[in-house]
C-alpha positions in Angstrom: 18.8 -34.2 49.7 20.8 -30.9 50.6 22.4 -30.6 47.0 19.0 -31.4 45.4 17.2 -28.3 47.5 20.3 -26.1 47.1 20.4 -26.9 43.1 16.2 -26.6 42.9 16.6 -23.1 45.1 19.5 -21.6 42.5 17.3 -22.4 39.3 14.2 -21.3 41.1 16.4 -18.0 41.7 17.8 -17.5 38.7 14.4 -17.6 36.9 12.9 -15.4 39.3 15.8 -13.0 38.5 15.1 -13.1 34.9 11.3 -12.8 35.3 11.9 -9.4 37.5 14.5 -8.4 34.8 12.1 -8.9 31.5 8.9 -7.2 33.4 11.3 -4.0 35.0 10.3 -0.9 32.9 12.9 0.4 30.6 15.4 2.7 31.5 17.0 3.3 27.9 14.9 5.5 25.1 14.5 3.8 22.1 13.3 7.0 20.3 15.4 8.7 18.2 14.9 12.7 18.3 15.2 13.9 14.7 15.7 17.5 14.1 12.3 19.4 13.5 11.2 20.6 10.3 10.9 24.4 10.3 7.2 26.0 11.0 5.9 27.1 7.5 2.8 28.6 9.3 1.0 28.9 12.6 -3.1 29.2 12.4 -4.3 29.7 16.2 -2.2 27.0 18.2 -1.7 24.8 15.4 1.3 24.8 13.4 2.1 23.3 9.9 5.8 22.2 9.2 7.6 22.8 5.7 7.9 18.9 5.7 4.4 18.6 5.9 3.2 20.9 3.7 5.8 19.5 1.0 4.4 15.8 1.9 0.8 17.1 1.0 2.0 19.0 -1.7 3.5 16.2 -3.4 0.6 14.0 -2.5 -2.0 16.1 -4.3 0.3 16.8 -7.2 1.4 13.4 -8.3 0.3 13.2 -11.5 2.1 16.5 -12.5 5.5 15.2 -12.3 7.3 17.0 -15.2 6.2 20.7 -13.8 6.0 19.8 -10.0 8.2 22.0 -8.8 7.0 25.5 -10.4 7.1 28.4 -7.9 3.6 29.7 -8.8 1.9 26.1 -8.3 3.7 26.1 -5.1 2.5 29.6 -4.3 -1.2 28.8 -5.6 -1.5 25.8 -3.5 0.0 27.1 -0.3 -2.6 30.0 -0.6 -5.3 27.1 -1.1 -3.7 25.3 1.9 -3.8 28.0 4.1 -7.5 29.1 3.3 -8.5 25.8 3.6 -7.0 25.7 7.4 -8.5 29.3 8.1 -12.1 27.9 7.0 -11.5 24.5 9.1 -10.7 26.8 11.9 -13.8 29.1 11.5 -15.8 26.1 11.5 -14.8 25.0 14.4 -15.4 28.2 16.3 -19.1 28.3 14.9 -19.4 24.7 16.4 -20.0 23.4 12.9 -17.9 20.3 13.6 -20.3 19.1 16.3 -23.9 19.7 14.4 -26.1 16.7 13.5 -25.8 17.6 9.8 -22.2 17.2 9.8 -22.2 14.2 12.0 -24.7 12.8 9.2 -22.5 13.6 6.3 -19.0 12.5 8.1 -20.7 9.2 8.8 -21.7 8.6 5.1 -18.2 9.5 3.7 -16.8 7.2 6.5 -19.0 4.2 4.9 -18.1 5.0 1.9 -14.4 5.1 2.3 -14.9 1.5 4.6 -16.7 0.0 1.6 -14.0 -1.1 -0.5 -12.1 -2.3 2.4 -15.1 -4.5 3.6 -15.3 -8.0 2.2 -18.6 -8.7 0.0 -21.4 -10.6 1.3 -21.4 -13.1 -1.6 -17.6 -14.1 -1.3 -18.1 -14.4 2.7 -21.0 -16.9 1.8 -19.1 -18.9 -0.8 -16.2 -18.8 1.6 -18.6 -20.3 4.6 -19.8 -23.0 2.2 
């Protein structure tokens, strides 16, 4: 009887220890700190890194592969991007992002973007039958 109690207590202790170890918060950071890309521009409290600008430039000019890295085109896109950011900040300062007209238009765009990802009704009905 004593051996059974000792064995049972030992097994229970091991499981309790494993449980507490598994539930304890991790002290080792798994996040890797990569070097930050240099700041390309700053508008008010928002910054745009060089990597972010490069990504957006490539994304918006992906169809023009042959002349993608033309200095004049990059400068033109940078000017357009700066003007866009300035207009967004001005609109925020004027409270245009909280107006009913903006919210209504934003909801329309959001629904248009979501539409292709939603399952059509006729397909859903066929699957149910």
